[in-house]
FIFI-142187 format. One record per residue: residue number from 1; x, y, z of N, C-alpha, C in turn. Coordinates in Angstrom, 1 decimal, decimal comma. Example, Ala and Ser with C-alpha at 12.3 -4.5 7.8 and 13.67 -1.06 7.14 Angstrom:
2
+-----+--------+--------+--------+--------+--------+--------+--------+--------+--------+
: pos :    npx :    npy :    npz :   capx :   capy :   capz :    cpx :    cpy :    cpz :
+-----+--------+--------+--------+--------+--------+--------+--------+--------+--------+
:   1 :   13,2 :   -5,7 :    7,8 :   12,3 :   -4,5 :    7,8 :   13,2 :   -3,3 :    7,8 :
:   2 :   12,8 :   -2,2 :    7,1 :   13,7 :   -1,1 :    7,1 :   12,9 :    0,0 :    7,9 :
+-----+--------+--------+--------+--------+--------+--------+--------+--------+--------+
This chain:
184
+-----+--------+--------+--------+--------+--------+--------+--------+--------+--------+
: pos :    npx :    npy :    npz :   capx :   capy :   capz :    cpx :    cpy :    cpz :
+-----+--------+--------+--------+--------+--------+--------+--------+--------+--------+
:   1 :   -4,5 :   -5,5 :   23,3 :   -5,2 :   -5,3 :   24,4 :   -5,4 :   -6,9 :   24,8 :
:   2 :   -5,2 :   -7,7 :   23,5 :   -4,6 :   -9,2 :   23,9 :   -3,4 :   -9,8 :   24,2 :
:   3 :   -2,1 :   -8,3 :   23,6 :   -1,1 :   -8,9 :   24,4 :   -1,3 :   -8,6 :   25,8 :
:   4 :   -1,3 :   -7,8 :   26,6 :   -1,9 :   -7,3 :   28,0 :   -3,1 :   -8,5 :   28,4 :
:   5 :   -3,2 :   -8,7 :   28,0 :   -4,1 :   -9,9 :   28,6 :   -3,5 :  -11,1 :   28,7 :
:   6 :   -2,1 :  -11,4 :   27,6 :   -1,5 :  -12,8 :   27,5 :   -0,5 :  -12,9 :   28,8 :
:   7 :   -0,2 :  -11,4 :   29,5 :    0,5 :  -11,2 :   30,5 :    0,1 :  -11,6 :   31,8 :
:   8 :   -1,3 :  -11,6 :   31,6 :   -2,3 :  -11,9 :   32,9 :   -2,5 :  -13,5 :   33,2 :
:   9 :   -3,2 :  -14,0 :   34,6 :   -3,6 :  -14,9 :   34,9 :   -4,8 :  -15,3 :   34,0 :
:  10 :   -5,0 :  -16,6 :   33,9 :   -5,9 :  -17,2 :   32,8 :   -6,1 :  -16,3 :   31,8 :
:  11 :   -5,3 :  -15,8 :   30,9 :   -5,2 :  -15,3 :   29,6 :   -6,1 :  -16,0 :   28,3 :
:  12 :   -6,3 :  -17,2 :   28,7 :   -6,9 :  -17,7 :   27,8 :   -8,4 :  -17,9 :   27,8 :
:  13 :   -8,5 :  -17,6 :   29,1 :  -10,1 :  -17,9 :   29,4 :  -10,9 :  -16,1 :   29,1 :
:  14 :  -10,4 :  -15,3 :   29,7 :  -10,0 :  -13,7 :   29,7 :  -10,4 :  -13,5 :   28,3 :
:  15 :   -9,4 :  -13,8 :   27,2 :   -9,3 :  -13,3 :   25,6 :  -10,4 :  -14,3 :   24,8 :
:  16 :  -11,2 :  -15,0 :   25,7 :  -12,5 :  -15,7 :   25,0 :  -13,5 :  -14,7 :   25,4 :
:  17 :  -13,8 :  -14,9 :   26,5 :  -14,7 :  -13,5 :   26,9 :  -14,7 :  -12,3 :   26,5 :
:  18 :  -13,8 :  -11,7 :   26,4 :  -13,6 :  -10,4 :   25,8 :  -13,7 :  -10,4 :   24,1 :
:  19 :  -12,9 :  -11,4 :   23,8 :  -13,8 :  -11,8 :   21,9 :  -15,4 :  -12,0 :   21,4 :
:  20 :  -15,9 :  -12,9 :   22,6 :  -17,2 :  -12,9 :   22,8 :  -17,9 :  -11,5 :   22,8 :
:  21 :  -17,3 :  -11,0 :   23,9 :  -17,9 :   -9,5 :   24,4 :  -17,8 :   -8,2 :   23,2 :
:  22 :  -16,9 :   -8,5 :   22,1 :  -16,3 :   -7,9 :   21,1 :  -17,3 :   -7,7 :   19,8 :
:  23 :  -17,7 :   -9,5 :   20,2 :  -18,8 :   -9,8 :   18,4 :  -20,2 :   -9,4 :   18,9 :
:  24 :  -20,3 :   -9,4 :   20,4 :  -21,8 :   -9,5 :   20,9 :  -22,4 :   -7,6 :   20,7 :
:  25 :  -20,9 :   -6,6 :   20,9 :  -20,8 :   -5,4 :   20,6 :  -20,9 :   -4,9 :   19,3 :
:  26 :  -20,0 :   -5,5 :   18,3 :  -20,2 :   -5,8 :   16,5 :  -22,1 :   -5,7 :   16,5 :
:  27 :  -22,4 :   -7,0 :   16,7 :  -23,7 :   -7,6 :   16,0 :  -24,8 :   -6,7 :   16,8 :
:  28 :  -24,7 :   -6,3 :   17,8 :  -25,6 :   -5,2 :   18,5 :  -25,6 :   -3,7 :   17,5 :
:  29 :  -24,6 :   -3,4 :   17,6 :  -24,4 :   -1,8 :   16,7 :  -24,7 :   -2,3 :   15,6 :
:  30 :  -24,9 :   -3,0 :   14,9 :  -24,8 :   -3,4 :   13,6 :  -26,4 :   -3,8 :   13,3 :
:  31 :  -27,0 :   -4,1 :   14,2 :  -28,5 :   -4,6 :   14,0 :  -29,3 :   -3,0 :   14,6 :
:  32 :  -28,7 :   -2,6 :   15,5 :  -29,0 :   -1,2 :   15,6 :  -29,2 :   -0,4 :   14,3 :
:  33 :  -28,3 :   -0,4 :   13,9 :  -28,0 :    0,6 :   12,7 :  -28,9 :    0,1 :   11,5 :
:  34 :  -29,2 :   -0,9 :   11,4 :  -29,6 :   -1,8 :   10,3 :  -31,3 :   -1,3 :   10,5 :
:  35 :  -31,8 :   -1,4 :   11,7 :  -33,1 :   -1,4 :   12,0 :  -33,2 :    1,0 :   11,8 :
:  36 :  -32,3 :    1,5 :   12,3 :  -32,6 :    2,6 :   12,2 :  -32,6 :    3,0 :   10,6 :
:  37 :  -31,6 :    2,8 :    9,8 :  -31,4 :    3,0 :    8,3 :  -32,8 :    2,5 :    7,9 :
:  38 :  -33,4 :    1,1 :    8,1 :  -34,9 :    0,9 :    7,9 :  -35,8 :    1,8 :    8,0 :
:  39 :  -36,0 :    2,2 :    9,5 :  -37,0 :    3,0 :    9,9 :  -37,0 :    4,3 :    8,7 :
:  40 :  -36,2 :    4,9 :    8,7 :  -35,6 :    6,0 :    8,3 :  -36,0 :    6,2 :    6,6 :
:  41 :  -35,7 :    4,7 :    5,9 :  -36,2 :    4,4 :    4,8 :  -37,6 :    4,4 :    4,5 :
:  42 :  -38,4 :    4,1 :    5,8 :  -39,8 :    4,1 :    5,3 :  -40,6 :    4,6 :    6,3 :
:  43 :  -39,8 :    5,9 :    5,9 :  -40,6 :    7,3 :    6,7 :  -41,0 :    7,5 :    8,2 :
:  44 :  -39,7 :    6,9 :    8,9 :  -40,1 :    6,8 :   10,1 :  -40,8 :    5,3 :   11,0 :
:  45 :  -41,1 :    4,3 :   10,3 :  -41,9 :    3,4 :   10,6 :  -41,2 :    2,7 :   12,2 :
:  46 :  -41,9 :    2,7 :   13,1 :  -40,9 :    2,0 :   14,4 :  -40,7 :    0,7 :   14,2 :
:  47 :  -40,8 :    0,0 :   13,4 :  -40,8 :   -1,2 :   13,0 :  -40,5 :   -1,8 :   11,7 :
:  48 :  -39,4 :   -1,4 :   11,1 :  -39,2 :   -1,7 :    9,4 :  -39,6 :   -3,2 :    9,0 :
:  49 :  -39,7 :   -3,1 :    7,9 :  -40,1 :   -4,7 :    7,4 :  -39,0 :   -5,5 :    7,2 :
:  50 :  -38,8 :   -6,7 :    7,3 :  -37,9 :   -8,0 :    7,4 :  -37,0 :   -7,3 :    5,9 :
:  51 :  -37,7 :   -7,5 :    4,5 :  -36,7 :   -7,1 :    3,5 :  -35,6 :   -5,7 :    3,4 :
:  52 :  -36,5 :   -4,6 :    4,1 :  -35,9 :   -3,7 :    4,1 :  -34,3 :   -3,5 :    5,0 :
:  53 :  -34,6 :   -4,0 :    6,2 :  -33,7 :   -4,5 :    7,2 :  -32,5 :   -5,1 :    6,7 :
:  54 :  -33,2 :   -6,5 :    6,3 :  -32,3 :   -7,2 :    5,5 :  -31,0 :   -6,6 :    4,4 :
:  55 :  -31,9 :   -5,4 :    3,6 :  -31,2 :   -5,0 :    2,6 :  -30,2 :   -3,8 :    3,2 :
:  56 :  -30,6 :   -3,5 :    3,9 :  -29,7 :   -2,4 :    5,3 :  -28,8 :   -3,1 :    5,7 :
:  57 :  -28,5 :   -4,2 :    6,2 :  -28,2 :   -5,1 :    6,5 :  -26,8 :   -5,3 :    6,0 :
:  58 :  -26,7 :   -6,0 :    4,9 :  -26,3 :   -6,3 :    3,2 :  -25,4 :   -5,4 :    3,1 :
:  59 :  -25,9 :   -4,1 :    2,9 :  -25,5 :   -3,0 :    2,5 :  -23,9 :   -2,8 :    3,5 :
:  60 :  -24,5 :   -2,8 :    4,7 :  -23,9 :   -2,4 :    5,3 :  -22,4 :   -3,5 :    5,8 :
:  61 :  -23,1 :   -4,5 :    5,7 :  -22,0 :   -5,7 :    5,4 :  -20,6 :   -5,5 :    4,4 :
:  62 :  -21,7 :   -5,6 :    2,9 :  -20,7 :   -5,1 :    1,8 :  -19,7 :   -4,0 :    2,3 :
:  63 :  -20,6 :   -2,8 :    2,7 :  -19,5 :   -1,7 :    2,3 :  -18,4 :   -2,0 :    3,9 :
:  64 :  -18,4 :   -2,6 :    5,0 :  -17,5 :   -2,5 :    6,2 :  -16,2 :   -3,8 :    5,2 :
:  65 :  -16,8 :   -5,2 :    4,6 :  -15,8 :   -5,7 :    3,7 :  -15,3 :   -5,0 :    2,6 :
:  66 :  -16,0 :   -4,1 :    2,2 :  -14,9 :   -4,0 :    0,9 :  -14,2 :   -2,7 :    1,7 :
:  67 :  -14,0 :   -2,0 :    2,6 :  -13,5 :   -1,1 :    3,2 :  -12,0 :   -2,2 :    3,9 :
:  68 :  -12,2 :   -2,9 :    4,3 :  -11,3 :   -3,9 :    4,8 :  -10,8 :   -4,6 :    3,7 :
:  69 :  -11,2 :   -5,4 :    2,9 :  -10,5 :   -5,7 :    1,6 :   -9,5 :   -4,4 :    1,1 :
:  70 :  -10,0 :   -3,4 :    0,5 :   -9,5 :   -2,6 :   -0,1 :   -8,2 :   -1,9 :    0,8 :
:  71 :   -8,6 :   -1,5 :    2,1 :   -7,3 :   -1,3 :    3,2 :   -5,8 :   -2,3 :    2,8 :
:  72 :   -6,0 :   -3,2 :    2,4 :   -4,7 :   -4,1 :    2,8 :   -4,3 :   -4,1 :    4,2 :
:  73 :   -3,2 :   -4,2 :    3,9 :   -2,6 :   -4,8 :    5,4 :   -2,6 :   -3,6 :    6,6 :
:  74 :   -2,7 :   -2,6 :    6,2 :   -3,2 :   -1,0 :    7,5 :   -5,0 :   -0,9 :    6,9 :
:  75 :   -5,5 :   -2,3 :    6,8 :   -6,9 :   -1,7 :    6,5 :   -7,8 :   -1,0 :    8,0 :
:  76 :   -7,6 :   -1,3 :    9,4 :   -7,4 :   -1,4 :   10,3 :   -7,3 :    0,6 :   10,5 :
:  77 :   -5,8 :    1,0 :   10,0 :   -5,4 :    2,5 :   10,4 :   -6,2 :    3,2 :    9,5 :
:  78 :   -6,5 :    2,5 :    8,6 :   -7,2 :    3,4 :    7,0 :   -8,8 :    3,4 :    7,8 :
:  79 :   -9,4 :    2,7 :    7,8 :  -10,7 :    2,4 :    8,7 :  -10,7 :    3,6 :    9,5 :
:  80 :   -9,8 :    3,8 :   10,9 :   -9,8 :    4,5 :   11,6 :   -9,9 :    5,9 :   11,2 :
:  81 :   -8,7 :    6,6 :   10,0 :   -8,7 :    7,3 :    9,4 :  -10,0 :    8,1 :    9,2 :
:  82 :  -10,9 :    7,1 :    8,3 :  -11,7 :    7,1 :    7,4 :  -13,2 :    8,0 :    8,6 :
:  83 :  -13,3 :    7,0 :    9,7 :  -14,0 :    7,2 :   10,7 :  -13,7 :    9,3 :   11,3 :
:  84 :  -12,6 :    9,2 :   11,9 :  -12,4 :   10,4 :   11,8 :  -12,5 :   11,4 :   11,1 :
:  85 :  -12,2 :   11,4 :    9,7 :  -12,8 :   12,0 :    8,8 :  -14,0 :   12,6 :    8,6 :
:  86 :  -14,8 :   11,5 :    8,5 :  -16,2 :   11,5 :    8,7 :  -16,7 :   12,1 :    9,8 :
:  87 :  -16,4 :   12,2 :   10,8 :  -16,6 :   12,3 :   12,2 :  -17,1 :   13,9 :   12,5 :
:  88 :  -15,4 :   14,6 :   12,0 :  -15,8 :   15,5 :   11,9 :  -16,8 :   16,5 :   11,7 :
:  89 :  -17,2 :   16,3 :   10,5 :  -18,4 :   17,2 :    9,8 :  -19,7 :   17,3 :   10,5 :
:  90 :  -19,7 :   16,0 :   11,2 :  -21,2 :   15,2 :   11,7 :  -21,1 :   15,7 :   12,9 :
:  91 :  -20,0 :   16,0 :   14,1 :  -19,6 :   16,8 :   15,2 :  -20,5 :   18,4 :   15,3 :
:  92 :  -20,0 :   18,7 :   13,8 :  -20,3 :   20,3 :   13,4 :  -22,3 :   20,3 :   13,4 :
:  93 :  -22,6 :   19,5 :   12,6 :  -24,1 :   18,9 :   12,8 :  -24,7 :   18,7 :   13,9 :
:  94 :  -23,8 :   18,1 :   14,9 :  -24,8 :   17,6 :   16,0 :  -24,8 :   19,4 :   17,0 :
:  95 :  -23,5 :   19,7 :   16,6 :  -23,5 :   21,3 :   17,8 :  -24,9 :   21,7 :   17,4 :
:  96 :  -24,6 :   22,2 :   15,6 :  -25,9 :   23,0 :   15,1 :  -27,5 :   22,2 :   15,9 :
:  97 :  -27,7 :   20,9 :   15,9 :  -28,8 :   20,2 :   16,4 :  -28,8 :   20,4 :   18,1 :
:  98 :  -27,9 :   21,0 :   18,9 :  -28,0 :   21,0 :   20,1 :  -28,6 :   22,7 :   20,0 :
:  99 :  -27,9 :   23,9 :   19,6 :  -28,1 :   25,1 :   19,5 :  -29,8 :   24,9 :   18,9 :
: 100 :  -30,0 :   24,1 :   18,2 :  -31,7 :   24,3 :   17,5 :  -32,9 :   24,2 :   18,4 :
: 101 :  -32,3 :   22,6 :   19,1 :  -33,2 :   22,0 :   20,3 :  -33,4 :   23,0 :   21,5 :
: 102 :  -32,3 :   23,7 :   21,8 :  -32,4 :   24,7 :   23,1 :  -33,4 :   26,0 :   22,7 :
: 103 :  -33,4 :   26,2 :   21,3 :  -34,4 :   27,4 :   20,8 :  -35,7 :   26,6 :   20,6 :
: 104 :  -35,6 :   25,7 :   20,5 :  -37,0 :   25,3 :   19,8 :  -37,6 :   25,3 :   21,6 :
: 105 :  -37,0 :   24,4 :   22,7 :  -37,6 :   24,5 :   23,6 :  -38,3 :   25,4 :   24,5 :
: 106 :  -37,8 :   26,4 :   24,0 :  -38,7 :   27,8 :   24,5 :  -39,8 :   27,9 :   23,8 :
: 107 :  -40,3 :   27,4 :   22,9 :  -41,4 :   27,3 :   22,4 :  -42,2 :   26,1 :   22,9 :
: 108 :  -41,8 :   25,6 :   23,8 :  -42,6 :   24,0 :   23,8 :  -43,5 :   24,2 :   25,0 :
: 109 :  -44,8 :   23,9 :   24,5 :  -45,8 :   24,0 :   25,4 :  -45,6 :   23,8 :   27,0 :
: 110 :  -44,9 :   22,8 :   27,1 :  -44,5 :   22,3 :   28,7 :  -44,3 :   23,8 :   29,5 :
: 111 :  -42,7 :   24,4 :   28,5 :  -41,7 :   25,1 :   29,1 :  -42,6 :   26,6 :   29,3 :
: 112 :  -44,0 :   26,7 :   28,0 :  -44,3 :   28,1 :   28,6 :  -45,5 :   27,9 :   29,6 :
: 113 :  -46,1 :   26,7 :   29,7 :  -47,1 :   27,0 :   31,0 :  -46,3 :   26,9 :   32,0 :
: 114 :  -44,6 :   26,5 :   32,1 :  -44,2 :   26,1 :   33,2 :  -43,9 :   27,8 :   33,6 :
: 115 :  -43,5 :   28,7 :   32,3 :  -43,0 :   30,3 :   32,4 :  -44,5 :   30,7 :   33,6 :
: 116 :  -45,7 :   30,5 :   32,7 :  -46,5 :   31,0 :   33,1 :  -47,0 :   30,5 :   34,8 :
: 117 :  -47,0 :   29,5 :   34,7 :  -46,7 :   28,9 :   36,6 :  -46,0 :   29,6 :   37,5 :
: 118 :  -44,6 :   29,6 :   36,7 :  -43,8 :   30,5 :   37,8 :  -44,1 :   32,2 :   38,3 :
: 119 :  -44,8 :   33,1 :   36,9 :  -44,7 :   34,2 :   36,9 :  -46,0 :   34,0 :   38,0 :
: 120 :  -46,9 :   33,1 :   37,6 :  -48,4 :   33,9 :   38,9 :  -47,9 :   33,7 :   40,4 :
: 121 :  -47,1 :   32,6 :   40,4 :  -46,7 :   32,3 :   41,7 :  -46,0 :   33,2 :   42,0 :
: 122 :  -45,1 :   34,0 :   41,8 :  -44,1 :   35,0 :   42,0 :  -44,7 :   36,0 :   42,2 :
: 123 :  -46,0 :   36,6 :   41,3 :  -47,1 :   37,8 :   41,7 :  -48,1 :   37,7 :   42,6 :
: 124 :  -48,1 :   36,1 :   43,0 :  -49,5 :   36,1 :   43,7 :  -48,5 :   36,2 :   44,6 :
: 125 :  -47,4 :   35,6 :   45,4 :  -46,9 :   35,6 :   46,9 :  -46,2 :   37,2 :   46,9 :
: 126 :  -45,8 :   37,9 :   45,9 :  -45,3 :   39,5 :   46,1 :  -47,0 :   40,1 :   46,7 :
: 127 :  -48,0 :   39,9 :   46,1 :  -49,3 :   40,9 :   46,1 :  -49,5 :   40,6 :   47,2 :
: 128 :  -49,6 :   39,4 :   47,5 :  -50,2 :   38,6 :   49,3 :  -49,4 :   39,1 :   50,3 :
: 129 :  -48,2 :   39,2 :   49,7 :  -47,2 :   39,9 :   51,0 :  -47,5 :   41,2 :   51,0 :
: 130 :  -47,5 :   42,1 :   50,1 :  -47,7 :   43,5 :   49,8 :  -49,4 :   44,2 :   50,9 :
: 131 :  -49,9 :   43,2 :   50,7 :  -51,4 :   43,4 :   50,8 :  -51,8 :   43,0 :   52,2 :
: 132 :  -51,0 :   41,7 :   52,8 :  -51,4 :   41,1 :   54,0 :  -50,5 :   40,5 :   54,7 :
: 133 :  -49,2 :   41,1 :   54,2 :  -47,9 :   40,6 :   55,5 :  -47,7 :   39,0 :   54,9 :
: 134 :  -47,4 :   38,4 :   56,3 :  -47,6 :   36,9 :   56,1 :  -48,4 :   35,7 :   56,2 :
: 135 :  -49,7 :   36,7 :   56,6 :  -51,4 :   36,3 :   56,7 :  -52,0 :   36,3 :   55,4 :
: 136 :  -51,8 :   35,4 :   54,5 :  -52,7 :   35,2 :   53,0 :  -52,8 :   33,7 :   53,1 :
: 137 :  -53,4 :   33,1 :   51,9 :  -53,9 :   32,0 :   51,5 :  -53,7 :   32,2 :   49,7 :
: 138 :  -52,9 :   31,7 :   49,7 :  -52,6 :   32,0 :   47,8 :  -53,7 :   31,3 :   47,6 :
: 139 :  -54,5 :   31,8 :   46,3 :  -55,8 :   31,8 :   45,3 :  -55,3 :   32,5 :   44,3 :
: 140 :  -56,4 :   31,8 :   43,2 :  -56,6 :   32,4 :   42,2 :  -57,9 :   33,4 :   41,2 :
: 141 :  -57,4 :   34,2 :   40,9 :  -58,5 :   35,5 :   40,4 :  -58,5 :   36,2 :   39,2 :
: 142 :  -59,2 :   36,0 :   38,4 :  -59,1 :   36,9 :   37,0 :  -58,6 :   38,5 :   37,4 :
: 143 :  -57,4 :   38,5 :   36,6 :  -57,3 :   39,9 :   36,4 :  -57,1 :   40,7 :   35,2 :
: 144 :  -56,9 :   42,0 :   34,9 :  -56,7 :   42,0 :   33,8 :  -55,8 :   42,1 :   32,8 :
: 145 :  -56,1 :   42,2 :   31,5 :  -54,9 :   41,4 :   30,5 :  -53,5 :   41,7 :   30,7 :
: 146 :  -53,2 :   42,9 :   31,2 :  -51,8 :   43,7 :   31,0 :  -51,1 :   43,3 :   32,6 :
: 147 :  -52,0 :   42,2 :   33,3 :  -51,5 :   42,1 :   34,8 :  -51,4 :   40,6 :   35,1 :
: 148 :  -51,9 :   39,9 :   34,3 :  -51,9 :   38,6 :   34,6 :  -50,2 :   37,8 :   34,1 :
: 149 :  -50,0 :   36,7 :   34,7 :  -48,4 :   36,1 :   34,7 :  -48,4 :   35,9 :   33,0 :
: 150 :  -49,3 :   35,8 :   32,2 :  -48,4 :   35,7 :   31,0 :  -48,4 :   37,1 :   30,0 :
: 151 :  -48,7 :   38,5 :   30,5 :  -49,0 :   39,8 :   30,1 :  -48,0 :   40,1 :   29,1 :
: 152 :  -46,9 :   39,6 :   29,2 :  -45,2 :   39,9 :   28,0 :  -45,8 :   38,6 :   27,3 :
: 153 :  -46,4 :   37,6 :   26,7 :  -46,2 :   36,7 :   26,0 :  -47,4 :   37,1 :   24,8 :
: 154 :  -47,0 :   36,6 :   23,8 :  -48,0 :   36,2 :   22,3 :  -48,8 :   35,2 :   22,6 :
: 155 :  -50,2 :   35,4 :   23,4 :  -51,1 :   33,7 :   23,6 :  -51,8 :   33,6 :   22,5 :
: 156 :  -52,0 :   34,6 :   21,4 :  -52,7 :   33,8 :   20,3 :  -52,1 :   33,2 :   19,2 :
: 157 :  -50,8 :   33,6 :   19,2 :  -50,0 :   33,1 :   18,2 :  -49,7 :   31,4 :   18,1 :
: 158 :  -50,7 :   30,5 :   17,0 :  -50,8 :   29,5 :   16,8 :  -49,5 :   28,8 :   16,9 :
: 159 :  -48,4 :   29,2 :   16,8 :  -47,4 :   28,5 :   16,4 :  -46,6 :   28,7 :   17,9 :
: 160 :  -47,0 :   28,8 :   18,6 :  -46,6 :   28,6 :   20,0 :  -47,1 :   28,1 :   21,0 :
: 161 :  -48,5 :   28,6 :   21,2 :  -49,9 :   27,9 :   21,6 :  -50,4 :   26,8 :   21,5 :
: 162 :  -50,4 :   26,0 :   20,3 :  -51,2 :   25,0 :   19,4 :  -50,1 :   23,8 :   20,5 :
: 163 :  -51,2 :   22,8 :   20,6 :  -50,9 :   21,7 :   21,5 :  -50,3 :   21,0 :   20,2 :
: 164 :  -49,6 :   19,7 :   20,7 :  -48,9 :   19,0 :   19,8 :  -50,2 :   17,9 :   19,4 :
: 165 :  -49,9 :   17,3 :   18,7 :  -50,5 :   16,2 :   17,8 :  -49,7 :   15,2 :   17,6 :
: 166 :  -50,2 :   14,2 :   18,0 :  -49,9 :   12,6 :   17,9 :  -49,8 :   12,5 :   16,5 :
: 167 :  -48,9 :   11,4 :   15,9 :  -48,5 :   10,9 :   14,7 :  -50,1 :   10,2 :   14,1 :
: 168 :  -50,8 :    9,9 :   15,6 :  -51,8 :    9,1 :   14,4 :  -52,7 :    9,9 :   13,7 :
: 169 :  -52,5 :   11,1 :   14,2 :  -53,8 :   12,4 :   13,4 :  -54,6 :   12,6 :   14,6 :
: 170 :  -54,5 :   12,1 :   16,1 :  -55,2 :   12,7 :   17,3 :  -54,7 :   13,5 :   17,7 :
: 171 :  -55,6 :   14,4 :   18,1 :  -55,5 :   15,9 :   19,7 :  -55,6 :   15,1 :   20,5 :
: 172 :  -54,1 :   15,3 :   21,5 :  -54,6 :   14,9 :   22,5 :  -55,4 :   15,7 :   23,4 :
: 173 :  -55,2 :   17,0 :   23,3 :  -55,8 :   18,2 :   24,1 :  -55,1 :   18,4 :   25,0 :
: 174 :  -56,1 :   19,2 :   26,0 :  -55,4 :   19,8 :   26,9 :  -54,6 :   18,7 :   28,3 :
: 175 :  -53,4 :   18,5 :   29,0 :  -53,4 :   17,6 :   29,7 :  -53,8 :   17,8 :   30,9 :
: 176 :  -54,4 :   16,5 :   31,8 :  -54,9 :   16,0 :   32,9 :  -54,4 :   16,7 :   34,3 :
: 177 :  -54,9 :   17,8 :   34,5 :  -53,9 :   18,4 :   35,9 :  -54,9 :   18,6 :   37,3 :
: 178 :  -54,4 :   17,8 :   38,0 :  -55,4 :   17,4 :   39,2 :  -54,5 :   18,2 :   40,5 :
: 179 :  -55,5 :   19,0 :   41,0 :  -54,8 :   19,4 :   42,3 :  -55,8 :   19,1 :   43,7 :
: 180 :  -54,8 :   18,6 :   44,3 :  -55,2 :   18,4 :   45,9 :  -54,5 :   19,2 :   46,7 :
: 181 :  -55,8 :   19,6 :   47,8 :  -55,5 :   20,4 :   48,8 :  -56,2 :   19,6 :   49,8 :
: 182 :  -55,2 :   20,1 :   51,0 :  -55,8 :   19,7 :   51,9 :  -56,8 :   20,8 :   52,8 :
: 183 :  -57,6 :   19,8 :   53,7 :  -58,5 :   20,7 :   54,3 :  -58,1 :   21,9 :   55,3 :
: 184 :  -58,4 :   23,0 :   55,6 :  -58,2 :   23,7 :   56,0 :  -58,9 :   23,5 :   57,8 :
+-----+--------+--------+--------+--------+--------+--------+--------+--------+--------+
């Protein structure tokens, strides 16, 4: 990259700007990595303590320095090979995480409520058109258990219907839903 910039006008200025941008990138990435590792080592604490962050930052710097010193003249190509080799198994893990996340979203309370709402609207509109043609108002009424929007869903299973509780141990309860209607 610096060879390319050497052939462009204002090469000294652009090389300095690029070097500053690279330093900012590496410092920001290292800072983020130390905060994440510190948070994970303190059971998910959002802001890890300063000593833990300093220890993780020092360890990260020592590992990077030892890898560069051990690599000799081909240190960067060796580091690239190590990064690619270590990243491949992690890519497989990420694919597994994506599949698990997709499966888990089916049991998310918001997705369950959306499924209920869409089924209720679909059944209500079909019923309204069947009985009244185009002239009907959409409403809500209680129906038999096997005719409702969630007739094919086990609504008694607590693993699917229990709402999320926040980390502070407080139950947020049902979300506030406000429906505004225009007067007829």
